[in-house]
FIKOLZA-1660 file (N, C-alpha, C; in steps of 0.1 Angstrom, whole numbers, plus 5000, padded with zeros to 4 digits):
% residues 177
   i   px   py   pz ch aa at
   1 2805 1275 8756  A  M  N
   1 2815 1266 8760  A  M CA
   1 2821 1270 8773  A  M  C
   2 2822 1284 8775  A  K  N
   2 2828 1289 8787  A  K CA
   2 2819 1286 8799  A  K  C
   3 2806 1286 8797  A  V  N
   3 2796 1283 8808  A  V CA
   3 2797 1268 8812  A  V  C
   4 2798 1260 8802  A  V  N
   4 2799 1245 8805  A  V CA
   4 2812 1243 8813  A  V  C
   5 2823 1249 8809  A  R  N
   5 2835 1247 8816  A  R CA
   5 2834 1252 8831  A  R  C
   6 2827 1263 8833  A  Q  N
   6 2825 1268 8846  A  Q CA
   6 2817 1258 8855  A  Q  C
   7 2806 1252 8848  A  Y  N
   7 2798 1242 8855  A  Y CA
   7 2807 1230 8859  A  Y  C
   8 2815 1226 8850  A  I  N
   8 2824 1214 8853  A  I CA
   8 2833 1217 8864  A  I  C
   9 2839 1229 8864  A  I  N
   9 2848 1233 8875  A  I CA
   9 2841 1234 8888  A  I  C
  10 2829 1240 8888  A  V  N
  10 2822 1241 8901  A  V CA
  10 2818 1227 8906  A  V  C
  11 2814 1218 8896  A  G  N
  11 2810 1205 8900  A  G CA
  11 2822 1197 8906  A  G  C
  12 2834 1198 8900  A  L  N
  12 2845 1191 8905  A  L CA
  12 2850 1197 8919  A  L  C
  13 2849 1210 8920  A  V  N
  13 2852 1216 8934  A  V CA
  13 2842 1210 8944  A  V  C
  14 2829 1210 8941  A  M  N
  14 2820 1205 8951  A  M CA
  14 2822 1190 8954  A  M  C
  15 2825 1182 8944  A  L  N
  15 2827 1168 8945  A  L CA
  15 2839 1166 8954  A  L  C
  16 2850 1173 8951  A  C  N
  16 2862 1172 8959  A  C CA
  16 2860 1177 8973  A  C  C
  17 2852 1187 8975  A  G  N
  17 2849 1192 8988  A  G CA
  17 2843 1182 8997  A  G  C
  18 2834 1174 8991  A  Q  N
  18 2828 1163 8999  A  Q CA
  18 2836 1151 9000  A  Q  C
  19 2842 1146 8989  A  G  N
  19 2850 1134 8989  A  G CA
  19 2864 1135 8993  A  G  C
  20 2870 1147 8991  A  C  N
  20 2884 1149 8994  A  C CA
  20 2886 1153 9009  A  C  C
  21 2875 1157 9015  A  S  N
  21 2877 1162 9029  A  S CA
  21 2883 1152 9038  A  S  C
  22 2882 1139 9036  A  K  N
  22 2888 1129 9044  A  K CA
  22 2903 1130 9043  A  K  C
  23 2908 1135 9032  A  F  N
  23 2923 1137 9031  A  F CA
  23 2928 1149 9038  A  F  C
  24 2919 1158 9042  A  L  N
  24 2923 1170 9049  A  L CA
  24 2923 1169 9064  A  L  C
  25 2919 1158 9069  A  C  N
  25 2918 1156 9083  A  C CA
  25 2922 1141 9086  A  C  C
  26 2924 1138 9099  A  S  N
  26 2927 1124 9102  A  S CA
  26 2919 1120 9114  A  S  C
  27 2915 1107 9114  A  D  N
  27 2907 1102 9125  A  D CA
  27 2915 1103 9138  A  D  C
  28 2908 1106 9149  A  E  N
  28 2914 1106 9162  A  E CA
  28 2916 1092 9167  A  E  C
  29 2925 1090 9176  A  E  N
  29 2928 1077 9182  A  E CA
  29 2920 1077 9195  A  E  C
  30 2917 1065 9199  A  L  N
  30 2911 1063 9212  A  L CA
  30 2921 1065 9223  A  L  C
  31 2917 1070 9235  A  G  N
  31 2927 1073 9245  A  G CA
  31 2931 1061 9254  A  G  C
  32 2925 1050 9253  A  F  N
  32 2929 1038 9260  A  F CA
  32 2926 1025 9252  A  F  C
  33 2934 1015 9254  A  A  N
  33 2933 1003 9247  A  A CA
  33 2921 0994 9251  A  A  C
  34 2917 0986 9242  A  R  N
  34 2906 0976 9245  A  R CA
  34 2911 0966 9255  A  R  C
  35 2903 0963 9265  A  L  N
  35 2907 0953 9275  A  L CA
  35 2895 0943 9277  A  L  C
  36 2898 0931 9278  A  E  N
  36 2888 0921 9281  A  E CA
  36 2880 0924 9293  A  E  C
  37 2867 0923 9293  A  N  N
  37 2859 0926 9305  A  N CA
  37 2857 0914 9313  A  N  C
  38 2865 0913 9324  A  N  N
  38 2864 0902 9333  A  N CA
  38 2858 0906 9347  A  N  C
  39 2853 0919 9347  A  A  N
  39 2849 0924 9360  A  A CA
  39 2836 0918 9365  A  A  C
  40 2827 0915 9355  A  G  N
  40 2814 0910 9359  A  G CA
  40 2804 0920 9365  A  G  C
  41 2808 0933 9364  A  A  N
  41 2800 0944 9370  A  A CA
  41 2788 0947 9361  A  A  C
  42 2790 0945 9348  A  L  N
  42 2779 0947 9338  A  L CA
  42 2774 0935 9332  A  L  C
  43 2762 0933 9329  A  K  N
  43 2757 0922 9321  A  K CA
  43 2761 0925 9307  A  K  C
  44 2765 0915 9300  A  I  N
  44 2769 0916 9286  A  I CA
  44 2760 0908 9276  A  I  C
  45 2750 0902 9281  A  N  N
  45 2741 0894 9273  A  N CA
  45 2729 0901 9269  A  N  C
  46 2731 0914 9265  A  G  N
  46 2720 0922 9261  A  G CA
  46 2725 0936 9259  A  G  C
  47 2717 0946 9261  A  Y  N
  47 2720 0960 9259  A  Y CA
  47 2715 0969 9270  A  Y  C
  48 2720 0981 9271  A  Y  N
  48 2715 0991 9280  A  Y CA
  48 2709 1003 9272  A  Y  C
  49 2698 1008 9276  A  Y  N
  49 2692 1019 9269  A  Y CA
  49 2690 1031 9278  A  Y  C
  50 2692 1043 9273  A  G  N
  50 2690 1055 9280  A  G CA
  50 2692 1067 9271  A  G  C
  51 2690 1079 9277  A  D  N
  51 2690 1091 9270  A  D CA
  51 2702 1100 9275  A  D  C
  52 2713 1100 9268  A  I  N
  52 2724 1108 9272  A  I CA
  52 2722 1123 9270  A  I  C
  53 2713 1127 9261  A  T  N
  53 2711 1141 9259  A  T CA
  53 2702 1148 9269  A  T  C
  54 2693 1140 9275  A  G  N
  54 2683 1146 9285  A  G CA
  54 2671 1153 9278  A  G  C
  55 2671 1152 9265  A  V  N
  55 2660 1159 9258  A  V CA
  55 2652 1149 9248  A  V  C
  56 2657 1137 9248  A  N  N
  56 2651 1128 9238  A  N CA
  56 2648 1114 9244  A  N  C
  57 2642 1114 9256  A  S  N
  57 2639 1102 9263  A  S CA
  57 2630 1092 9256  A  S  C
  58 2622 1097 9246  A  G  N
  58 2614 1088 9239  A  G CA
  58 2621 1080 9228  A  G  C
  59 2633 1084 9225  A  N  N
  59 2642 1077 9215  A  N CA
  59 2656 1075 9221  A  N  C
  60 2657 1066 9231  A  P  N
  60 2670 1064 9237  A  P CA
  60 2681 1058 9229  A  P  C
  61 2693 1060 9232  A  D  N
  61 2704 1053 9226  A  D CA
  61 2705 1039 9232  A  D  C
  62 2711 1030 9225  A  V  N
  62 2712 1016 9229  A  V CA
  62 2727 1013 9229  A  V  C
  63 2732 1010 9241  A  Y  N
  63 2747 1007 9243  A  Y CA
  63 2749 0992 9244  A  Y  C
  64 2759 0988 9237  A  L  N
  64 2763 0974 9237  A  L CA
  64 2777 0973 9243  A  L  C
  65 2778 0965 9254  A  F  N
  65 2791 0963 9260  A  F CA
  65 2794 0948 9257  A  F  C
  66 2806 0946 9252  A  N  N
  66 2810 0932 9248  A  N CA
  66 2821 0927 9257  A  N  C
  67 2822 0914 9259  A  K  N
  67 2832 0908 9267  A  K CA
  67 2846 0911 9262  A  K  C
  68 2848 0913 9249  A  N  N
  68 2861 0916 9244  A  N CA
  68 2865 0931 9246  A  N  C
  69 2857 0939 9253  A  G  N
  69 2860 0953 9256  A  G CA
  69 2856 0963 9246  A  G  C
  70 2849 0958 9235  A  V  N
  70 2844 0967 9225  A  V CA
  70 2830 0972 9229  A  V  C
  71 2828 0985 9227  A  F  N
  71 2816 0992 9229  A  F CA
  71 2810 0996 9216  A  F  C
  72 2797 0995 9215  A  I  N
  72 2790 1000 9203  A  I CA
  72 2777 1008 9207  A  I  C
  73 2776 1020 9202  A  N  N
  73 2764 1028 9204  A  N CA
  73 2756 1027 9192  A  N  C
  74 2744 1021 9194  A  R  N
  74 2735 1018 9183  A  R CA
  74 2725 1030 9181  A  R  C
  75 2727 1041 9187  A  R  N
  75 2719 1053 9186  A  R CA
  75 2704 1052 9189  A  R  C
  76 2696 1059 9183  A  S  N
  76 2682 1061 9187  A  S CA
  76 2673 1050 9183  A  S  C
  77 2665 1046 9193  A  F  N
  77 2654 1036 9191  A  F CA
  77 2641 1041 9198  A  F  C
  78 2630 1036 9194  A  N  N
  78 2618 1039 9201  A  N CA
  78 2618 1034 9215  A  N  C
  79 2614 1042 9225  A  L  N
  79 2615 1038 9239  A  L CA
  79 2608 1025 9242  A  L  C
  80 2596 1024 9237  A  N  N
  80 2588 1012 9240  A  N CA
  80 2595 0999 9234  A  N  C
  81 2600 1001 9222  A  D  N
  81 2607 0990 9216  A  D CA
  81 2620 0986 9223  A  D  C
  82 2627 0996 9228  A  A  N
  82 2639 0994 9236  A  A CA
  82 2636 0986 9249  A  A  C
  83 2626 0990 9256  A  I  N
  83 2622 0984 9268  A  I CA
  83 2618 0969 9266  A  I  C
  84 2610 0967 9255  A  A  N
  84 2605 0954 9252  A  A CA
  84 2615 0945 9245  A  A  C
  85 2627 0950 9241  A  G  N
  85 2636 0941 9234  A  G CA
  85 2633 0940 9219  A  G  C
  86 2624 0948 9214  A  N  N
  86 2620 0948 9200  A  N CA
  86 2629 0957 9191  A  N  C
  87 2642 0955 9192  A  V  N
  87 2651 0963 9184  A  V CA
  87 2659 0954 9175  A  V  C
  88 2663 0960 9163  A  N  N
  88 2671 0952 9154  A  N CA
  88 2685 0958 9156  A  N  C
  89 2694 0950 9161  A  L  N
  89 2708 0955 9164  A  L CA
  89 2718 0950 9154  A  L  C
  90 2713 0944 9143  A  E  N
  90 2721 0939 9133  A  E CA
  90 2730 0950 9127  A  E  C
  91 2743 0946 9125  A  I  N
  91 2752 0956 9119  A  I CA
  91 2757 0950 9106  A  I  C
  92 2754 0957 9095  A  N  N
  92 2758 0951 9082  A  N CA
  92 2773 0953 9079  A  N  C
  93 2778 0946 9069  A  D  N
  93 2793 0946 9066  A  D CA
  93 2798 0960 9063  A  D  C
  94 2790 0968 9057  A  L  N
  94 2794 0982 9053  A  L CA
  94 2796 0990 9066  A  L  C
  95 2787 0989 9076  A  K  N
  95 2788 0996 9088  A  K CA
  95 2801 0992 9096  A  K  C
  96 2804 0979 9095  A  K  N
  96 2816 0975 9102  A  K CA
  96 2829 0980 9097  A  K  C
  97 2829 0987 9086  A  K  N
  97 2841 0993 9080  A  K CA
  97 2843 1007 9085  A  K  C
  98 2833 1013 9092  A  Y  N
  98 2834 1027 9096  A  Y CA
  98 2835 1028 9111  A  Y  C
  99 2843 1037 9117  A  K  N
  99 2846 1037 9131  A  K CA
  99 2834 1044 9139  A  K  C
 100 2826 1052 9133  A  G  N
 100 2816 1059 9140  A  G CA
 100 2807 1050 9148  A  G  C
 101 2806 1053 9161  A  D  N
 101 2798 1046 9171  A  D CA
 101 2805 1034 9177  A  D  C
 102 2817 1031 9173  A  Y  N
 102 2824 1020 9179  A  Y CA
 102 2835 1026 9189  A  Y  C
 103 2838 1018 9199  A  G  N
 103 2848 1023 9208  A  G CA
 103 2852 1012 9218  A  G  C
 104 2857 1016 9230  A  V  N
 104 2861 1008 9240  A  V CA
 104 2856 1013 9254  A  V  C
 105 2856 1004 9264  A  Y  N
 105 2852 1008 9277  A  Y CA
 105 2861 1002 9287  A  Y  C
 106 2861 1007 9299  A  R  N
 106 2869 1001 9310  A  R CA
 106 2861 1003 9323  A  R  C
 107 2863 0994 9332  A  I  N
 107 2856 0994 9345  A  I CA
 107 2867 0993 9356  A  I  C
 108 2866 1002 9365  A  E  N
 108 2874 1002 9377  A  E CA
 108 2865 1003 9389  A  E  C
 109 2864 0992 9396  A  G  N
 109 2854 0992 9407  A  G CA
 109 2840 0994 9402  A  G  C
 110 2834 1005 9407  A  N  N
 110 2820 1008 9401  A  N CA
 110 2821 1019 9391  A  N  C
 111 2833 1024 9387  A  R  N
 111 2834 1035 9378  A  R CA
 111 2835 1029 9364  A  R  C
 112 2828 1036 9355  A  L  N
 112 2828 1032 9341  A  L CA
 112 2833 1043 9332  A  L  C
 113 2841 1040 9322  A  E  N
 113 2845 1050 9312  A  E CA
 113 2844 1044 9299  A  E  C
 114 2837 1052 9290  A  I  N
 114 2835 1047 9276  A  I CA
 114 2841 1058 9267  A  I  C
 115 2848 1053 9257  A  Q  N
 115 2853 1062 9247  A  Q CA
 115 2850 1056 9233  A  Q  C
 116 2844 1064 9225  A  Y  N
 116 2840 1059 9211  A  Y CA
 116 2841 1070 9201  A  Y  C
 117 2842 1066 9189  A  W  N
 117 2842 1075 9178  A  W CA
 117 2829 1080 9174  A  W  C
 118 2828 1093 9170  A  T  N
 118 2816 1099 9164  A  T CA
 118 2819 1105 9151  A  T  C
 119 2811 1102 9141  A  S  N
 119 2813 1107 9127  A  S CA
 119 2810 1121 9126  A  S  C
 120 2819 1128 9118  A  Q  N
 120 2817 1142 9115  A  Q CA
 120 2812 1144 9101  A  Q  C
 121 2807 1156 9098  A  S  N
 121 2802 1158 9085  A  S CA
 121 2813 1158 9074  A  S  C
 122 2825 1160 9078  A  N  N
 122 2836 1160 9069  A  N CA
 122 2842 1146 9066  A  N  C
 123 2836 1136 9072  A  G  N
 123 2840 1122 9069  A  G CA
 123 2850 1117 9079  A  G  C
 124 2855 1126 9088  A  C  N
 124 2865 1122 9098  A  C CA
 124 2857 1118 9111  A  C  C
 125 2864 1111 9120  A  V  N
 125 2858 1108 9133  A  V CA
 125 2866 1114 9144  A  V  C
 126 2859 1119 9154  A  S  N
 126 2865 1124 9166  A  S CA
 126 2860 1115 9178  A  S  C
 127 2865 1117 9190  A  T  N
 127 2861 1109 9201  A  T CA
 127 2852 1115 9211  A  T  C
 128 2843 1108 9216  A  L  N
 128 2835 1112 9227  A  L CA
 128 2838 1103 9239  A  L  C
 129 2840 1109 9251  A  T  N
 129 2842 1101 9263  A  T CA
 129 2831 1103 9273  A  T  C
 130 2826 1093 9278  A  E  N
 130 2815 1093 9288  A  E CA
 130 2820 1086 9300  A  E  C
 131 2817 1092 9312  A  K  N
 131 2821 1086 9324  A  K CA
 131 2808 1085 9333  A  K  C
 132 2809 1075 9342  A  G  N
 132 2798 1073 9351  A  G CA
 132 2800 1062 9361  A  G  C
 133 2790 1058 9367  A  T  N
 133 2791 1047 9377  A  T CA
 133 2781 1036 9374  A  T  C
 134 2785 1024 9379  A  I  N
 134 2777 1012 9377  A  I CA
 134 2769 1011 9390  A  I  C
 135 2756 1013 9390  A  T  N
 135 2747 1011 9402  A  T CA
 135 2746 0997 9406  A  T  C
 136 2743 0988 9396  A  N  N
 136 2742 0974 9398  A  N CA
 136 2744 0968 9384  A  N  C
 137 2744 0955 9383  A  D  N
 137 2747 0949 9370  A  D CA
 137 2736 0952 9359  A  D  C
 138 2725 0958 9363  A  S  N
 138 2714 0961 9353  A  S CA
 138 2712 0976 9352  A  S  C
 139 2719 0984 9359  A  T  N
 139 2717 0998 9358  A  T CA
 139 2731 1006 9358  A  T  C
 140 2732 1015 9349  A  L  N
 140 2744 1023 9350  A  L CA
 140 2740 1038 9348  A  L  C
 141 2748 1047 9353  A  K  N
 141 2745 1061 9353  A  K CA
 141 2757 1069 9347  A  K  C
 142 2754 1075 9336  A  I  N
 142 2764 1084 9329  A  I CA
 142 2763 1098 9336  A  I  C
 143 2774 1103 9341  A  T  N
 143 2774 1116 9348  A  T CA
 143 2781 1127 9341  A  T  C
 144 2789 1124 9330  A  S  N
 144 2796 1134 9322  A  S CA
 144 2800 1129 9309  A  S  C
 145 2801 1138 9300  A  W  N
 145 2807 1135 9287  A  W CA
 145 2815 1146 9282  A  W  C
 146 2825 1143 9273  A  S  N
 146 2833 1153 9267  A  S CA
 146 2837 1149 9253  A  S  C
 147 2838 1160 9245  A  S  N
 147 2840 1158 9231  A  S CA
 147 2854 1162 9227  A  S  C
 148 2862 1154 9220  A  S  N
 148 2875 1159 9216  A  S CA
 148 2875 1169 9204  A  S  C
 149 2864 1169 9197  A  R  N
 149 2863 1177 9185  A  R CA
 149 2863 1192 9189  A  R  C
 150 2855 1196 9199  A  D  N
 150 2854 1210 9202  A  D CA
 150 2858 1213 9217  A  D  C
 151 2862 1202 9224  A  G  N
 151 2866 1204 9238  A  G CA
 151 2854 1206 9248  A  G  C
 152 2842 1205 9243  A  K  N
 152 2830 1207 9250  A  K CA
 152 2829 1195 9260  A  K  C
 153 2824 1199 9272  A  S  N
 153 2821 1188 9282  A  S CA
 153 2808 1192 9289  A  S  C
 154 2802 1182 9295  A  K  N
 154 2789 1185 9301  A  K CA
 154 2786 1175 9312  A  K  C
 155 2781 1180 9323  A  S  N
 155 2776 1171 9334  A  S CA
 155 2762 1166 9330  A  S  C
 156 2759 1154 9332  A  V  N
 156 2746 1148 9329  A  V CA
 156 2742 1139 9340  A  V  C
 157 2729 1135 9339  A  D  N
 157 2724 1125 9348  A  D CA
 157 2715 1115 9340  A  D  C
 158 2722 1106 9333  A  A  N
 158 2716 1097 9324  A  A CA
 158 2716 1083 9329  A  A  C
 159 2705 1078 9331  A  V  N
 159 2704 1064 9337  A  V CA
 159 2701 1054 9325  A  V  C
 160 2709 1044 9324  A  F  N
 160 2707 1034 9314  A  F CA
 160 2703 1021 9321  A  F  C
 161 2693 1014 9315  A  K  N
 161 2687 1002 9321  A  K CA
 161 2690 0990 9311  A  K  C
 162 2692 0978 9317  A  F  N
 162 2696 0966 9309  A  F CA
 162 2683 0959 9304  A  F  C
 163 2685 0954 9292  A  V  N
 163 2675 0945 9286  A  V CA
 163 2682 0933 9280  A  V  C
 164 2678 0921 9284  A  H  N
 164 2684 0909 9279  A  H CA
 164 2681 0908 9264  A  H  C
 165 2691 0904 9256  A  Y  N
 165 2689 0904 9241  A  Y CA
 165 2699 0894 9236  A  Y  C
 166 2694 0883 9231  A  S  N
 166 2703 0871 9228  A  S CA
 166 2709 0873 9214  A  S  C
 167 2705 0882 9206  A  Q  N
 167 2710 0883 9192  A  Q CA
 167 2719 0895 9190  A  Q  C
 168 2729 0896 9199  A  K  N
 168 2738 0907 9198  A  K CA
 168 2747 0906 9186  A  K  C
 169 2750 0917 9179  A  P  N
 169 2759 0916 9167  A  P CA
 169 2773 0913 9171  A  P  C
 170 2780 0908 9161  A  D  N
 170 2794 0906 9163  A  D CA
 170 2802 0919 9165  A  D  C
 171 2811 0919 9175  A  S  N
 171 2818 0931 9178  A  S CA
 171 2832 0932 9173  A  S  C
 172 2836 0922 9165  A  V  N
 172 2850 0922 9160  A  V CA
 172 2851 0931 9148  A  V  C
 173 2859 0941 9149  A  V  N
 173 2861 0951 9138  A  V CA
 173 2877 0953 9137  A  V  C
 174 2881 0955 9125  A  S  N
 174 2895 0956 9122  A  S CA
 174 2902 0968 9128  A  S  C
 175 2895 0979 9131  A  F  N
 175 2901 0991 9136  A  F CA
 175 2903 0992 9151  A  F  C
 176 2898 0982 9158  A  I  N
 176 2900 0981 9172  A  I CA
 176 2908 0968 9175  A  I  C
 177 2922 0970 9177  A  P  N
 177 2930 0958 9179  A  P CA
 177 2928 0951 9192  A  P  C
% end
């Protein structure tokens, strides 16, 4: 009986350690508000693909910039599929309930700043800020990123190219007013 009780206690501690961690931290806030994109500096009828890490160019991230100022990072896709527009960008209802990979962006002249949430293993979200320049309406260059989680920042040279894509997902989510 004592062994069974110990297993139950260990199981409850492990369950709470995974499920209760969300209560031990709070999600970070974005550093600036969502603004309607009226600049016309970026095309918004598709996506931009590129490798922010510099080590995974065969599986670039796909960035969605929406007219309402919402940014979505769709993470890793096969490079050939990203170039050809053969990607599925559908976002299911469950994903729309979680902040990870959603954020906002702003454009000032040819400068671009993106800030979005990244999910952590403890269930909370921290923010990642990327800064760069808009070369033209089809090309942007990310030159730095910084993480609010650990204060880490890095200079990068990441070029993102535009691909027209008519089936962009809905960008309206309740946690970005």
